[in-house]
N, C-alpha and C positions, 0 to 999 in steps of 0.2 A: 445677696438679698437677705440672707440670715443676719448679716452684720447690720444692715439697714433696719431690719425688724427689731434687733436688739437695741439699737439706738432709739428707735421709736418708743420702745417700752420704757426706757429710761426717761425720755422726754415726757411720756405720759405721767410718770410718777411726779416729775417736777411740776408739770401743769396742774395736776390734781392737788398737789401741796399748796401751790400759790392760790389756786381757786378756792381752797378751803379757807384761806385768809381773806380774800377780797370778795368771794361769793359772786363772781361775774367772769364768765369764760372769755368774753371779749377783752376785758382789762387784763385777765391772766395771760392771754396770748401776747398782748403788747408787752407785758412785764417779762415774760419768758424771752421774747425777742430782744428786749433790752439787755437781759442777763447774758444772752448769747453774744451780743455785741461786746460786752465787757470782757467775757471769758476769751473771746477771739481777738481782743484788741492787739496783742503782740503780733499776730499774723497780719492784722490790718495795718499796723505801723510799718511792717516790712513791705507790704504791698504799696503803701502810700509813698514810701521812700523810693521804691523802684519806679513808680510812675513819675515822680519829680525828676529823677535822674534821666528817665527816658525823654521827658520834655526838653531837658537841657541838651540831650544828645541829638534830637531830631534835626536841627539845622545842619549839624556836621554830617549826618548820614545823607541828607538831601544833597549836600555839596559833593559828597563822594559819588552819589548816584548820577549826578550831572556830569562829573568829570570822567567817570569810567562807564558810561552807559553803553559803549560799544565793546567793552571788555569785561564780561561777567566774572571771569576768573580773578582778574586783578581787583575788581570791585569787592568780591567776597573776601579776598586777602586783606584789603585795606579796611573793610568793615570789622573784621576780626581783630586787626591791630588796634583800631580805634576802641573797640570794646575793652581790649586788654589795658590800654592806656587809661581809660576812664574807670577801670575797675568795675565793669558792668557785665554781669552774668545774665545772658538772655533768658535763662531758665528760672532765675530767682523771682520773677514776677508771677510765674505759674505755681510755684510751691505753696504760697499761702492759700491760693484758691483750692489746690488739691487737698490741703489739710482741712479746709472748711466744708468741702463737698459732702463727706459722709454725714456730718451733723445736719447740713441743709436737707439732704434727702430723708434722713430720719424724721426731722421736724415736718417736712412736707408730707411724708407718708402718714404720720400721725394725724395731721389736720385734715387730710383728705378722707381718712377712714377712722375717725376717733373711736367709734364704738368697738372696732376690732381690737383696740388696745385698752378697753375698759373705761373709756372716757364718755360719760353720758351727756353728750353735747346736743343731741337731737331735741328739738323743741325749744332750746334756749335762744335768747335774743341779745343783741348788742346794738344800740342805737336804733332800736325798733326793727331790726332785720334778723332773720333766722340764720344762725351761724353755720348750720349744717346744710343749708339750701343753696343751690346754685345762684350766683348773683343775678344772672339774666332772667331768672324766674321770679324776682322779687319786686317787679314794677319798673316802669320806665324811668322815673325820677331817680330811684336808687341806682339803677344801672348807669345812667348818665353821670351822676355825681362820682361814683366809684371809678368809672372809666376815665373821667377827666382828671381826678386826683392821681390815679396811677400813671397816666400818660405824662402829666406835668412833672411829677416827682421823678419819674424815670428819665425824662428829657433833661432835667436839671442835673441829675446824677451823671448821665452820659456826657453832658457838657464839660464836666470836670475831668474826664478821663480821655477825651478825644484829643490826642496829642498831635496828630497830623492829618493831612487832607484825606488820606486813605481810610481814616476812621470816621470821617464826617457823615458818611452815609448812615452809620449806626446811630447817629444823633437823632435821626428822624424815623428810622426803621424800628429801633428797639422800643421806643415809647408806644408805637402803634401795636407792635407785637405783644408787649406786656399788657396793654389795655385789653386786647382781644383775649389773651390767656386768662386774665383776671375775671372777665365776664363769664367764662365757662367753668369757673371754680366755685366751690362752696364759699360763703361769705367769710367763714373763719380763716380760710387761706388768704382771702383778699385782705383781711385785717392784718395778717402777718406780713403780706407782701408790701402793703402801703407803709406800715410802721417800720419795717426793715429798711425800706428805701429812704424814708425820712430820717431815721437814725443814721443811715449811711451818709446822708448829706451833712448832718450835724457833725459826724465824726470827721468827715473830710475837712470842713472848715476849722474844726478844732485842731486837727493835725497840721493844717496849713499855718495856723497861728503859732503853735508851740514847737513845731519841728523846724530846725534850721535847714537852709537850702543845702542840697547835696554838694559835696566837693566837686569842683570842675577839674578836668585834666589840664595839665600844664603845657601839652604839646598840641600843635595844630593838626587838623585832620587831613594830612596828606603824606605822600611818600617822602617828602623832604624834611619831615619833622625831625628835629634833633641835630640837623647838619650844622646849624650855626651856633651850637652850644659849645 
C-alpha cells in the first residue's frame, strides 16, 4: 500500500502539472491517461502479440482437447509440447499486466481520493458534471449516458480479446460489470475509465495494422509430428 501511495503522489504531481497548462481537470485526466498509454506501449505491444499468437493456437488446442479428452495426462503433455513448438510461453501474457497494475492502482487511488494527495478537484466540473461526485448522484441522464458509453466501449474491447468460446461469457458479463462499477465511482474515475478503454481500442487497431502476424509453428499439433520429416 505504501508503494501504491507513492505512485499516487507521483501521479498527482503529473496531473497538477498538466492541469496547470490546460486549466481543466477533466481534460487533464484524459491527457494523463493518454500519457500512460504511451509510456506503457512496450508492454501493450507484448500483450498484443501474445493475444495474436494465442488466437492462432486456439484451433490446435481445441483439436488436442477433443483427441485426448479421456486422457488428461497425455493432453497436458501434448499441450506443453505444442506450446514449446510454437514458442509460446503461457506466462508471457500475464507479465505485461503485472507491470501495469501498480500504475493502475496508483492512478485509481489518486482519482478516488484526490484531496488526500493535494489535488483540489472538489467542486470542479467537466462536461457539466462534478468530477469528485459519484456518477449515480448526478442525474438520470448523466448516469444513462456514462453507463451506456462504458458498457459499449468495454464490449468492443472484450470482443477483440475473446479468443475462444470459454471467454465468450466475459463478452457480456464484463461490460455490465464495468457499467455498474462506473456508476458507483466519482465522475473523475469514470472519465479515466472511459478514456482508457477508448484509447485501448484505438491502440488495438493500431497494433493490428502495424504489427505482423505471429510466426506459426511448422509442426502439426499431434504426437505424430515430425515422423515424416
